[in-house]
C-alpha positions as CSV (number, residue, x, y, z in Angstrom):
1,X,9.3,38.9,12.7
2,X,12.1,41.1,14.0
3,X,14.6,41.1,16.8
4,X,14.8,44.3,18.9
5,X,13.0,46.1,16.1
6,X,15.5,44.9,13.5
7,X,15.1,42.2,11.0
8,X,17.0,39.0,12.0
9,X,20.2,38.3,9.9
10,X,19.8,36.1,6.9
11,X,19.7,32.3,7.5
12,X,20.8,29.3,5.6
13,X,18.7,26.1,5.7
14,X,20.8,23.0,4.9
15,X,18.6,20.2,3.5
16,X,20.0,16.7,4.1
17,X,17.8,13.7,4.7
18,X,14.7,15.8,5.1
19,X,13.6,16.7,1.5
20,X,10.3,18.1,2.4
21,X,8.6,21.4,3.5
22,X,5.9,20.1,5.8
23,X,6.9,19.0,9.3
24,X,10.5,20.2,8.8
25,X,11.6,21.5,12.2
26,X,14.8,23.2,10.8
27,X,12.8,25.0,8.1
28,X,10.1,26.0,10.6
29,X,12.7,27.4,13.0
30,X,14.5,29.3,10.3
31,X,11.2,30.9,9.2
32,X,10.2,31.7,12.8
33,X,13.5,33.4,13.4
34,X,12.3,36.2,11.2
35,X,15.4,35.8,8.9
36,X,15.4,35.9,5.2
37,X,16.1,32.3,4.4
38,X,18.2,30.6,1.6
39,X,18.1,26.8,1.2
40,X,20.9,24.5,0.2
41,X,21.4,20.9,-0.7
42,X,24.9,19.4,-1.0
43,X,25.6,16.1,-2.8
44,X,28.6,15.0,-0.8
45,X,30.5,12.1,-2.3
46,X,33.8,13.1,-0.6
47,X,33.4,13.1,3.2
48,X,35.6,10.4,4.6
49,X,33.7,7.4,6.0
50,X,30.4,8.5,4.6
51,X,28.8,5.7,2.5
52,X,28.0,6.6,-1.1
53,X,24.5,6.1,-2.2
54,X,23.6,3.0,-4.1
55,X,22.3,3.2,-7.7
56,X,18.6,2.9,-6.9
57,X,18.9,5.6,-4.1
58,X,20.7,7.9,-6.5
59,X,17.9,7.5,-9.0
60,X,15.3,8.4,-6.3
61,X,17.4,11.3,-5.1
62,X,17.4,12.9,-8.5
63,X,13.6,13.0,-8.7
64,X,13.3,14.1,-5.1
65,X,15.6,17.0,-5.6
66,X,13.6,18.1,-8.7
67,X,10.4,17.9,-6.7
68,X,11.9,19.8,-3.8
69,X,13.2,22.6,-6.1
70,X,9.6,23.1,-7.5
71,X,8.2,23.1,-4.0
72,X,10.7,25.7,-2.8
73,X,10.0,27.9,-5.8
74,X,6.3,27.7,-5.2
75,X,6.7,29.4,-1.7
76,X,9.4,31.7,-2.8
77,X,12.3,30.0,-1.0
78,X,15.6,30.3,-2.8
79,X,17.1,26.8,-3.2
80,X,20.5,25.8,-4.6
81,X,22.1,22.5,-5.2
82,X,25.9,22.1,-4.9
83,X,28.3,19.2,-5.1
84,X,31.4,18.5,-3.0
85,X,32.5,18.0,0.5
86,X,29.9,19.4,2.9
87,X,32.6,20.5,5.3
88,X,33.8,22.9,2.6
89,X,30.5,23.7,0.7
90,X,28.3,24.6,3.7
91,X,30.7,27.1,5.4
92,X,31.5,28.6,2.0
93,X,27.8,29.1,1.3
94,X,27.3,30.7,4.7
95,X,30.0,33.2,4.0
96,X,28.8,33.8,0.5
97,X,25.3,34.7,1.7
98,X,26.5,36.5,4.8
99,X,24.0,34.6,7.0
100,X,24.0,34.9,10.8
101,X,22.7,31.3,11.4
102,X,22.6,27.9,9.7
103,X,19.7,25.5,10.4
104,X,19.7,21.8,9.8
105,X,18.0,18.5,11.0
106,X,20.3,16.0,12.6
107,X,21.8,12.9,10.9
108,X,22.8,9.8,12.8
109,X,25.6,8.0,10.9
110,X,29.0,8.2,12.6
111,X,30.7,9.9,9.7
112,X,27.9,12.3,9.2
113,X,27.8,13.2,12.9
114,X,31.6,13.8,12.9
115,X,31.2,16.1,9.9
116,X,28.4,18.0,11.5
117,X,30.5,18.6,14.7
118,X,33.4,20.0,12.5
119,X,31.1,22.2,10.5
120,X,29.4,23.6,13.6
121,X,32.8,24.4,15.1
122,X,33.9,26.2,12.0
123,X,30.7,28.2,11.7
124,X,30.5,29.1,15.3
125,X,34.2,30.1,15.3
126,X,33.2,32.7,12.7
127,X,30.3,34.0,14.7
128,X,27.6,32.1,12.7
129,X,25.0,30.4,14.9
130,X,24.1,26.8,14.3
131,X,20.7,25.3,15.3
132,X,19.9,21.7,14.8
133,X,16.8,19.7,15.3
134,X,15.3,16.2,15.2
135,X,13.4,15.9,11.9
136,X,14.0,12.2,11.3
137,X,12.8,10.2,14.3
138,X,10.1,10.1,16.9
139,X,12.7,9.9,19.6
140,X,16.4,10.7,19.6
141,X,18.3,7.4,19.8
142,X,20.1,8.4,23.0
143,X,16.8,9.4,24.8
144,X,15.3,5.9,24.9
145,X,17.0,3.9,27.7
146,X,16.5,1.1,30.2
147,X,15.4,1.9,33.8
148,X,19.1,1.8,34.6
149,X,19.8,4.4,32.0
150,X,21.5,2.0,29.6
151,X,21.0,1.5,25.8
152,X,18.6,-1.3,25.0
153,X,19.5,-4.3,22.8
154,X,16.1,-6.0,22.4
155,X,13.2,-4.5,20.5
156,X,10.3,-5.2,22.9
157,X,11.7,-3.4,25.9
158,X,13.0,-0.6,23.7
159,X,9.6,0.0,22.3
160,X,8.0,-0.2,25.7
161,X,10.5,2.4,27.0
162,X,9.8,4.6,23.9
163,X,6.1,4.5,24.5
164,X,6.5,5.7,28.0
165,X,7.9,9.0,26.6
166,X,4.4,10.1,25.6
167,X,2.7,10.9,22.4
168,X,5.0,12.2,19.7
169,X,4.6,15.9,18.8
170,X,2.1,16.9,16.2
171,X,3.4,17.6,12.7
172,X,4.4,21.1,11.8
173,X,2.4,22.8,9.1
174,X,3.7,23.2,5.5
175,X,4.9,26.8,5.2
176,X,3.1,29.1,2.8
177,X,4.7,31.9,0.8
178,X,3.3,34.5,3.2
179,X,5.7,33.1,5.8
180,X,8.8,33.2,3.6
181,X,11.2,36.1,3.4
182,X,13.6,35.2,0.5
183,X,17.3,35.2,1.4
184,X,20.3,35.9,-0.8
185,X,20.4,33.8,-4.0
186,X,23.1,31.1,-4.3
187,X,24.5,29.8,-7.5
188,X,24.1,26.1,-7.9
189,X,24.0,23.2,-10.4
190,X,21.1,21.5,-12.0
191,X,20.1,18.0,-11.0
192,X,21.2,16.6,-14.4
193,X,24.8,17.6,-13.8
194,X,24.9,15.4,-10.7
195,X,24.7,12.3,-13.0
196,X,22.5,10.5,-10.6
197,X,20.5,8.6,-13.3
198,X,21.6,5.4,-14.9
199,X,22.4,5.7,-18.6
200,X,24.2,2.8,-20.2
201,X,22.3,0.7,-19.5
202,X,19.2,2.5,-18.3
203,X,17.9,-0.1,-15.9
204,X,15.4,2.2,-14.1
205,X,12.3,1.7,-16.3
206,X,10.6,-0.4,-13.6
207,X,11.4,2.2,-11.0
208,X,9.9,4.9,-13.0
209,X,6.7,2.9,-13.4
210,X,6.5,2.0,-9.7
211,X,7.3,5.3,-7.9
212,X,6.6,9.0,-7.7
213,X,9.5,10.4,-5.6
214,X,9.1,13.7,-3.8
215,X,6.9,15.1,-1.1
216,X,3.8,15.1,-3.3
217,X,4.4,11.5,-4.1
218,X,4.6,10.8,-0.4
219,X,1.3,12.4,0.2
220,X,-0.3,10.3,-2.5
221,X,1.2,7.1,-1.3
222,X,0.1,7.8,2.3
223,X,-3.4,8.6,1.1
224,X,-3.6,5.4,-0.8
225,X,-2.5,3.4,2.2
226,X,-5.0,5.1,4.5
227,X,-7.8,4.4,2.0
228,X,-7.1,0.8,1.2
229,X,-4.2,-0.7,3.1
230,X,-4.4,0.3,6.8
231,X,-7.7,-1.5,7.5
232,X,-6.8,-5.1,8.1
233,X,-3.0,-4.3,8.1
234,X,-2.3,-6.4,11.2
235,X,-3.6,-9.5,9.4
236,X,-2.5,-8.9,5.8
237,X,0.8,-7.1,6.1
238,X,2.7,-10.4,5.5
239,X,1.0,-11.1,2.2
240,X,3.2,-10.0,-0.7
241,X,0.4,-10.9,-3.1
242,X,-1.8,-8.1,-1.7
243,X,-1.5,-4.3,-1.6
244,X,-1.4,-4.4,2.2
245,X,1.7,-2.4,3.2
246,X,2.2,1.3,3.3
247,X,5.2,1.5,0.8
248,X,6.3,4.6,2.7
249,X,9.8,3.4,3.4
250,X,11.6,5.3,0.5
251,X,9.7,8.4,1.4
252,X,10.9,8.0,5.0
253,X,14.4,7.3,3.8
254,X,14.7,10.6,2.0
255,X,12.7,12.5,4.5
256,X,9.8,13.3,2.1
257,X,7.5,12.4,4.9
258,X,8.2,12.3,8.6
259,X,7.4,9.6,11.1
260,X,5.3,12.1,13.0
261,X,3.1,12.6,10.0
262,X,2.6,8.9,9.7
263,X,2.0,8.4,13.4
264,X,-0.7,11.0,13.5
265,X,-2.2,10.1,10.1
266,X,-3.0,6.5,11.3
267,X,-4.2,7.9,14.6
268,X,-6.7,10.1,12.7
269,X,-7.8,7.0,10.7
270,X,-8.6,5.2,13.9
271,X,-10.4,8.1,15.3
272,X,-12.8,8.4,12.3
273,X,-13.3,4.6,12.2
274,X,-11.5,3.9,9.0
275,X,-9.0,1.7,10.8
276,X,-9.0,-0.6,13.8
277,X,-6.9,0.0,16.9
278,X,-5.0,-3.3,16.3
279,X,-4.0,-2.1,12.8
280,X,-2.8,1.2,14.1
281,X,-0.8,-0.4,16.9
282,X,0.9,-2.8,14.4
283,X,1.8,-0.1,12.0
284,X,3.2,2.0,14.8
285,X,5.3,-0.9,15.9
286,X,6.8,-1.0,12.4
287,X,7.8,2.7,12.9
288,X,9.2,1.4,16.2
289,X,11.5,-1.0,14.4
290,X,12.8,1.9,12.4
291,X,13.4,3.8,15.6
292,X,15.1,0.7,17.2
293,X,17.4,0.4,14.1
294,X,18.6,4.0,14.7
295,X,19.1,3.2,18.3
296,X,21.3,0.3,17.3
297,X,23.2,2.5,14.8
298,X,23.9,5.0,17.5
299,X,25.4,2.3,19.8
300,X,27.0,0.2,17.0
301,X,28.3,2.7,14.4
302,X,29.8,-0.1,12.3
303,X,26.4,-1.8,12.0
304,X,26.7,-2.3,8.3
305,X,30.1,-3.9,8.4
306,X,30.7,-5.6,11.8
307,X,28.8,-8.3,13.7
308,X,27.1,-6.9,16.8
309,X,27.7,-10.2,18.4
310,X,31.5,-10.7,18.2
311,X,31.3,-14.4,18.5
312,X,30.1,-14.5,14.9
313,X,33.5,-13.1,13.8
314,X,34.6,-16.8,13.8
315,X,31.6,-18.0,11.8
316,X,32.6,-20.5,9.0
317,X,30.9,-18.7,6.1
318,X,31.2,-20.4,2.7
319,X,33.3,-18.7,0.1
320,X,30.6,-17.3,-2.2
321,X,30.8,-18.7,-5.7
322,X,29.9,-16.3,-8.5
323,X,27.3,-18.8,-9.7
324,X,25.4,-18.8,-6.3
325,X,25.6,-15.1,-5.8
326,X,24.5,-14.4,-9.4
327,X,21.6,-16.8,-9.1
328,X,20.4,-15.2,-5.9
329,X,20.8,-11.6,-7.3
330,X,19.0,-12.4,-10.5
331,X,16.2,-14.6,-9.1
332,X,17.4,-17.8,-10.6
333,X,17.7,-20.0,-7.5
334,X,14.9,-22.5,-8.4
335,X,12.9,-21.4,-5.3
336,X,9.9,-19.4,-6.7
337,X,9.3,-17.1,-3.7
338,X,13.0,-16.2,-3.5
339,X,13.2,-15.6,-7.2
340,X,10.0,-13.5,-7.3
341,X,11.4,-11.4,-4.5
342,X,14.8,-10.8,-6.1
343,X,13.2,-10.0,-9.4
344,X,10.8,-7.6,-7.7
345,X,13.8,-5.9,-6.1
346,X,15.6,-5.5,-9.4
347,X,12.5,-4.3,-11.3
348,X,11.0,-1.9,-8.8
349,X,13.8,-1.1,-6.3
350,X,11.6,-2.3,-3.5
351,X,10.8,-5.6,-1.8
352,X,8.0,-6.7,0.5
353,X,9.2,-7.0,4.1
354,X,8.2,-10.6,4.5
355,X,10.0,-11.5,1.3
356,X,13.1,-9.5,2.4
357,X,13.3,-11.9,5.3
358,X,12.9,-15.0,3.1
359,X,15.5,-14.0,0.6
360,X,17.9,-12.9,3.3
361,X,17.5,-16.2,5.1
362,X,18.1,-18.1,1.9
363,X,21.4,-16.3,1.2
364,X,22.6,-16.5,4.8
365,X,21.4,-19.9,5.8
366,X,20.7,-22.0,2.7
367,X,23.8,-20.7,0.9
368,X,25.8,-19.9,4.0
369,X,27.0,-16.6,2.5
370,X,28.1,-13.8,4.8
371,X,25.2,-11.4,5.5
372,X,27.3,-8.4,4.4
373,X,27.1,-9.7,0.8
374,X,23.4,-9.3,0.9
375,X,23.4,-6.0,2.8
376,X,25.6,-4.5,0.1
377,X,23.4,-5.7,-2.7
378,X,20.3,-4.3,-1.0
379,X,22.2,-1.0,-0.4
380,X,22.7,-0.7,-4.1
381,X,19.3,-1.9,-5.4
382,X,16.8,-0.6,-2.8
383,X,15.2,2.8,-3.2
384,X,14.7,2.7,0.6
385,X,18.3,1.7,1.4
386,X,18.6,3.1,4.9
387,X,21.8,3.2,6.8
388,X,20.1,1.9,10.0
389,X,17.3,-0.3,8.8
390,X,19.1,-2.2,6.1
391,X,22.0,-3.2,8.3
392,X,20.0,-3.9,11.4
393,X,17.6,-6.1,9.4
394,X,20.3,-8.2,7.8
395,X,21.9,-8.7,11.2
396,X,18.6,-9.7,12.6
397,X,18.1,-12.4,10.0
398,X,21.7,-13.6,10.3
399,X,21.4,-13.9,14.1
400,X,24.5,-11.6,14.5
401,X,22.6,-8.6,15.7
402,X,21.6,-7.2,19.1
403,X,18.0,-8.3,18.9
404,X,18.5,-11.2,16.6
405,X,16.4,-14.0,15.2
406,X,17.7,-17.2,16.8
407,X,20.2,-19.0,14.6
408,X,18.0,-22.1,14.4
409,X,15.3,-20.1,12.6
410,X,15.9,-21.0,9.0
411,X,13.0,-20.0,6.7
412,X,11.8,-22.8,4.5
413,X,11.1,-20.9,1.2
414,X,8.5,-23.3,0.0
415,X,6.5,-23.2,3.2
416,X,6.9,-19.5,3.5
417,X,5.6,-19.1,-0.1
418,X,2.6,-21.4,0.5
419,X,1.7,-19.6,3.7
420,X,2.1,-16.0,2.5
421,X,1.3,-16.3,-1.2
422,X,-1.2,-19.2,-1.1
423,X,-2.6,-18.8,-4.6
424,X,0.8,-18.0,-6.2
425,X,-0.2,-14.6,-7.4
426,X,3.0,-12.9,-6.2
427,X,5.2,-15.5,-7.8
428,X,3.3,-15.4,-11.1
429,X,3.7,-11.6,-11.2
430,X,7.5,-11.8,-11.2
431,X,8.2,-15.3,-12.4
432,X,6.1,-15.5,-15.5
433,X,7.7,-18.9,-16.5
434,X,5.5,-20.4,-13.8
435,X,2.3,-18.7,-14.7
436,X,0.5,-21.9,-15.6
437,X,1.7,-24.0,-12.7
438,X,-1.1,-24.8,-10.3
439,X,-1.1,-23.1,-6.9
440,X,-0.5,-26.5,-5.2
441,X,2.9,-26.9,-6.8
442,X,4.0,-23.3,-7.6
443,X,6.1,-23.0,-4.5
444,X,7.8,-26.4,-5.0
445,X,7.8,-27.1,-8.7
446,X,10.4,-29.8,-8.3
447,X,7.9,-31.8,-6.3
448,X,5.2,-31.6,-9.0
449,X,4.3,-34.7,-11.0
450,X,5.9,-34.6,-14.5
451,X,2.6,-34.3,-16.2
452,X,1.7,-31.2,-14.2
453,X,4.8,-29.3,-15.3
454,X,4.4,-30.6,-18.8
455,X,0.9,-29.2,-19.0
456,X,2.2,-25.9,-17.6
457,X,4.8,-25.7,-20.3
458,X,7.7,-25.9,-17.8
459,X,10.8,-28.1,-18.0
460,X,13.0,-27.6,-15.0
461,X,16.5,-26.6,-16.1
462,X,15.2,-25.3,-19.4
463,X,12.3,-22.9,-18.7
464,X,12.9,-22.4,-15.0
465,X,16.1,-23.3,-13.0
466,X,16.5,-26.4,-11.0
467,X,17.2,-25.7,-7.3
468,X,20.7,-24.6,-6.7
469,X,20.6,-26.2,-3.2
470,X,18.5,-28.7,-1.4
471,X,16.8,-26.8,1.5
472,X,16.7,-29.7,3.9
473,X,20.4,-30.4,3.5
474,X,21.3,-26.7,3.6
475,X,19.4,-26.3,6.8
476,X,21.3,-29.1,8.4
477,X,24.6,-27.6,7.3
478,X,23.6,-24.2,8.6
479,X,22.5,-25.5,12.0
480,X,25.8,-27.3,12.3
481,X,27.8,-24.2,11.4
482,X,25.8,-22.0,13.8
483,X,26.0,-24.6,16.5
484,X,29.8,-24.8,16.2
485,X,30.3,-21.3,17.4
486,X,32.0,-20.8,20.7
487,X,30.1,-18.7,23.2
488,X,31.6,-15.2,23.3
489,X,29.9,-12.0,24.5
490,X,29.6,-9.0,22.2
């Protein structure tokens, strides 16, 4: 392509949270401009206010960048990785390559948005055009509003309003080498020099066994879900003992797949009869919760650190003891479904959504520990630690958020386990001490007759922990604490 008979100036594509080639609006626009394109990723640990990635996310990023580098090489797109403050690195790269335009997909954190505004101003001040796009969400957070034009604070009306905006656009095709005109080369660093991987100790063995980061891994994971997980999703998605969820969350987090690709993939499955309408509707609603979380982040930039409902600023949290916090983190609480979840998290960097709610409720309401303690642990240990989803979900469970679970909803871990892991298969997978405990007692081993535990080779306090708290007493304490709050608007 040319402009007025002349080739368009070279362009710089800045990869951020969109580490893919398919359905990448910024990449597509850069190629359509007719420019010779150079791609850049900047690992930015220096921009003020920008939250550093947790350990599990850093592990994932390393592999995603390696995958992206191979994909770019396959289509002839020059790709460089640099480290430093993006506000310095990106303008410098633009000058170094002599580009006439920089393309990127938008980010939605407050610090990131401020940085983007400053970078745009600097580039445009030097005569370099900036074009940005929505490559992360079905709808921009500011575009979904109430009939009065106001932000929405409850999921159901938010999602109804979003659905009235019509069908999300179709995914853009993956570019081939025939579309790419290679731009100027940039010097960069290799992934190893970024020191993203854990070394001493190397705790990532379980992550390596569980995941294949990168765009190719995303395609495989989506294919597996469409083949065996989508049909019956509406009924089985709450069962951690079954492979009934998509496990697409880390791929969405790093932009190795787009929500548009997922939306239309499940639609196609419904069209060919491999999925039911109810399953597709339920899966799309889960995409809707992700959209709603970003809507909240847009309107509450401090979502990860401040209560949305300000009346909870006076909440009488317990001072967390190292023993209780450690027991929760390590999966040693004496509640099997909680312990299985926390061990799954540590081993694989991921946690089934139903179990996320159970373990969060336990920390917040059984132990009466501030939700921010749990949010920070998840941020460090989840491969899908997302700045919107993670914080919004913790506030939902705590009852402090905009669309919050009522404070009197206190999950009973034993009943939750019995309901969603009825045979105990999930617990046995991650709490092998209880392998021989019968399903009737596996979610409440303290209630089992002594002979049952003896036959199973379990002595509480020796082979498996005694409960660190009595749930019934903890529930009463939590309800009293929540009930003591003075009414105050957010």
